[in-house]
C-alpha positions as CSV (number, residue, x, y, z in Angstrom):
1,G,112.6,98.1,127.3
2,Y,108.5,97.6,127.0
3,G,106.9,94.1,125.6
4,V,103.4,94.3,127.1
5,Y,101.0,97.0,125.9
6,A,97.8,96.5,128.3
7,A,94.3,98.7,126.7
8,E,91.2,98.7,128.6
9,T,89.2,98.8,125.7
10,F,90.9,95.1,124.3
11,S,88.1,92.3,124.0
12,E,89.3,89.0,125.8
13,G,91.2,86.7,123.6
14,I,93.4,89.1,121.6
15,G,96.3,88.2,122.9
16,Q,95.7,84.5,121.3
17,R,95.1,86.1,118.3
18,E,98.3,87.1,115.6
19,P,97.3,88.8,112.8
20,S,99.0,92.0,111.8
21,V,96.2,93.8,111.4
22,P,93.4,95.4,113.8
23,L,89.9,93.7,113.3
24,L,86.9,94.8,114.6
25,S,86.6,92.2,117.4
26,D,89.5,93.3,119.3
27,G,87.7,95.8,121.2
28,A,85.8,98.6,121.5
29,Y,87.7,101.7,120.8
30,T,89.7,99.3,118.4
31,K,86.9,99.8,115.9
32,E,88.3,103.9,114.9
33,P,90.7,103.9,112.5
34,V,93.5,105.4,114.0
35,Y,93.0,103.3,117.5
36,G,93.0,100.3,114.7
37,R,96.4,101.5,113.2
38,L,97.9,102.1,116.5
39,I,97.3,98.2,116.8
40,R,99.2,97.7,113.6
41,R,102.0,99.8,114.9
42,L,102.1,97.9,117.9
43,R,101.9,93.9,116.2
44,V,105.2,95.9,114.1
45,L,106.9,96.2,117.3
46,D,106.5,93.0,118.5
47,Y,104.2,94.1,121.4
48,R,102.2,91.8,123.2
49,L,98.7,92.8,123.1
50,V,96.4,91.8,126.3
51,P,93.5,92.9,127.9
52,Y,92.4,93.6,131.5
53,E,88.6,94.9,131.6
54,E,85.9,93.4,134.1
55,T,84.2,90.6,131.6
56,S,81.2,90.3,134.7
57,S,78.6,92.8,134.8
58,A,77.9,94.6,138.3
59,P,74.1,94.6,139.1
60,S,72.2,97.0,137.5
61,S,70.1,98.2,141.2
62,L,73.7,99.0,142.4
63,P,74.7,102.9,142.8
64,F,76.2,104.4,140.3
65,D,79.7,104.4,142.8
66,Q,79.4,101.5,143.5
67,R,79.0,99.5,140.1
68,Q,81.8,101.9,139.3
69,L,84.4,100.6,141.9
70,Q,83.5,97.3,141.2
71,R,85.0,97.8,137.9
72,H,87.8,99.4,139.1
73,T,88.9,96.7,141.7
74,A,88.2,94.0,138.9
75,Q,90.1,95.5,135.7
76,A,92.8,96.4,138.8
77,T,92.6,93.1,139.9
78,N,93.5,91.6,136.1
79,L,95.9,93.8,135.4
80,M,97.9,92.8,138.4
81,A,97.8,89.1,136.7
82,H,98.9,90.0,133.9
83,V,101.7,91.8,135.3
84,M,102.6,89.6,137.6
85,R,102.7,86.6,135.1
86,E,104.3,88.6,132.0
87,K,107.2,89.7,134.6
88,A,108.2,92.3,131.8
89,K,107.5,96.0,131.4
90,V,104.2,97.0,130.6
91,L,102.8,100.2,129.1
92,V,99.0,100.4,129.9
93,H,96.3,102.9,127.7
94,A,93.6,103.4,130.0
95,G,90.8,105.7,128.8
96,E,88.8,108.3,130.7
97,G,90.9,109.1,133.4
98,N,90.8,104.8,135.0
99,H,94.5,106.0,135.3
100,T,94.4,107.7,138.3
101,E,96.2,107.0,140.9
102,Y,96.0,110.3,143.4
103,V,93.0,109.9,144.9
104,R,91.2,114.3,145.9
105,P,89.4,114.7,148.9
106,G,85.8,113.1,148.3
107,G,87.2,112.4,144.4
108,R,86.6,108.8,143.5
109,T,88.1,105.4,143.2
110,L,89.3,104.7,140.1
111,M,91.3,102.0,139.0
112,G,94.6,103.2,139.1
113,A,94.9,103.9,142.6
114,V,93.2,100.5,143.5
115,F,96.4,99.4,141.3
116,K,98.8,101.5,143.1
117,A,97.2,99.8,146.7
118,S,96.6,96.7,145.9
119,S,99.7,96.3,144.0
120,G,102.5,97.8,145.9
121,I,104.3,98.9,142.6
122,D,104.1,102.8,141.7
123,P,103.5,103.0,138.5
124,L,104.8,106.1,136.3
125,S,101.0,107.8,135.1
126,I,100.8,110.4,132.3
127,N,97.8,112.6,131.7
128,Q,97.6,113.6,128.0
129,T,94.4,114.7,127.7
130,S,93.6,117.3,129.9
131,F,95.9,120.1,128.9
132,E,96.3,122.1,125.7
133,S,100.3,123.5,124.6
134,P,100.8,127.0,124.6
135,T,102.8,126.8,121.8
136,A,102.7,123.9,118.4
137,D,104.8,121.5,120.1
138,F,104.3,118.9,122.9
139,V,105.3,120.4,126.5
140,V,105.4,118.6,130.1
141,C,103.1,121.3,132.6
142,D,104.2,122.6,135.4
143,P,102.3,121.2,138.3
144,A,103.0,124.0,140.5
145,A,100.5,125.8,138.3
146,L,98.1,123.5,139.9
147,E,98.2,124.6,143.5
148,D,94.2,125.2,143.2
149,Q,93.9,121.1,141.5
150,P,96.6,119.0,142.6
151,P,98.0,116.4,139.7
152,S,96.0,113.9,139.9
153,M,99.3,111.9,137.5
154,D,102.8,112.3,137.9
155,I,103.4,113.6,134.5
156,L,101.1,116.4,132.4
157,I,101.4,116.4,128.7
158,G,99.6,119.4,127.3
159,V,99.1,119.3,123.3
160,P,99.4,121.7,120.9
161,K,95.8,123.2,119.7
162,L,94.1,120.8,116.8
163,T,93.7,122.8,114.1
164,Y,91.7,121.3,110.6
165,E,92.8,121.4,107.4
166,R,89.7,120.8,104.7
167,G,88.1,119.5,107.9
168,R,90.2,117.0,109.0
169,P,92.6,116.9,112.2
170,A,96.0,119.1,110.7
171,W,98.5,116.4,112.7
172,R,97.3,113.5,110.8
173,R,99.0,115.2,107.6
174,Q,102.1,116.3,110.2
175,L,102.7,112.5,109.9
176,G,102.3,111.5,106.9
177,D,98.4,111.7,105.6
178,R,97.7,112.4,102.8
179,F,94.4,114.2,100.8
180,A,92.0,111.3,98.6
181,E,89.3,112.4,96.8
182,I,86.0,109.7,97.4
183,P,85.5,107.9,94.3
184,A,83.0,109.8,92.3
185,A,80.7,106.6,91.5
186,L,80.3,106.0,95.7
187,H,79.1,109.9,96.1
188,R,76.0,109.7,98.0
189,T,75.4,113.8,98.4
190,G,72.1,113.9,99.0
191,Q,71.5,111.3,102.2
192,I,73.6,110.3,105.0
193,A,76.9,107.6,103.7
194,I,79.2,106.4,105.7
195,Y,82.6,106.1,103.5
196,E,85.3,103.3,104.6
197,A,88.6,102.9,103.1
198,R,90.7,99.3,103.7
199,M,94.3,98.4,102.6
200,A,93.2,96.8,99.1
201,G,92.6,92.9,99.9
202,E,91.8,93.6,103.8
203,P,88.8,91.8,104.5
204,V,85.4,93.6,105.9
205,N,86.3,92.3,109.5
206,V,89.3,94.3,109.8
207,T,89.2,98.0,111.4
208,P,89.3,100.0,108.5
209,M,92.1,102.7,107.5
210,D,89.9,105.9,107.2
211,R,85.9,106.3,108.3
212,L,84.2,109.3,107.7
213,L,80.3,109.8,108.3
214,L,78.8,112.7,105.6
215,R,75.6,114.7,106.0
216,P,73.9,115.6,103.0
217,G,75.8,118.9,101.1
218,E,79.1,117.7,103.5
219,S,82.3,117.4,101.2
220,L,85.4,116.4,102.5
221,P,88.5,114.2,101.4
222,L,90.2,111.0,103.2
223,L,92.8,111.1,105.1
224,L,95.4,108.1,104.3
225,P,99.2,107.0,104.1
226,A,100.5,106.6,100.4
227,G,98.9,102.7,99.7
228,R,96.5,100.6,97.6
229,Y,92.6,100.6,99.2
230,D,89.4,99.5,98.7
231,V,86.8,102.3,99.4
232,S,82.9,101.3,100.2
233,V,80.3,103.4,101.1
234,W,76.9,102.9,103.4
235,T,73.7,104.0,103.5
236,A,70.4,103.4,105.4
237,K,69.0,102.7,101.8
238,E,71.3,101.0,100.2
239,G,73.5,99.4,102.7
240,W,76.9,98.4,101.9
241,S,78.0,99.3,98.4
242,S,80.7,97.3,96.5
243,A,84.3,98.4,96.9
244,L,86.0,100.4,94.4
245,P,89.7,101.1,93.7
246,L,91.8,103.8,95.4
247,A,95.6,104.7,94.9
248,V,97.2,106.9,97.2
249,A,100.7,108.0,96.0
250,P,103.8,109.1,98.0
251,N,105.2,112.9,99.1
């Protein structure tokens, strides 16, 4: 029943644009390929994307904690405006624990706590970044085991231990990505090089499906779903190359 997806990374205007592809201008974290894929999926699911980040800057002369409180207060105010206006279930994607709703003694008041106090809404808060699962599956952590560190959110998720195949995250392979070799004509083995793979025909202002930064002597494969792609390389000496085609066959 959720129809609105709010994220602190989104730039103003993302809600007014309705392309099916993620743009590099959609935000900060959205430039990262996996986050770009998330936006693609949200568009398919017909979510309405809304920003709530603070756009004004607090005076740099203020103490750090005071600047942060101003930011989190502005975020909460913006989020409340969207929640009240949309009259829909809202899924909020925050970064760095900014949706923490319970303030520990001596701790900082973050956006989640400000939102809860100001709106009268008790959100279901989920931490999915701080705990590792003892198994190969996701688990819900037992708060009773954290007596010396009271949980700051309602649900604590333990994620499987991060493992790698050929230097790339194994979980992406498990979700369907396939190894794809960088075209030989694009190899720049003697210098730092950035490789990007976009869906065939997509312009360069679209977030790529995968990106690699390789140092001299490094060799890693791209990780991509089945499909047709345009791959290009950047070096400090040459800039961006022309794109070459790459086909990734289905399993």
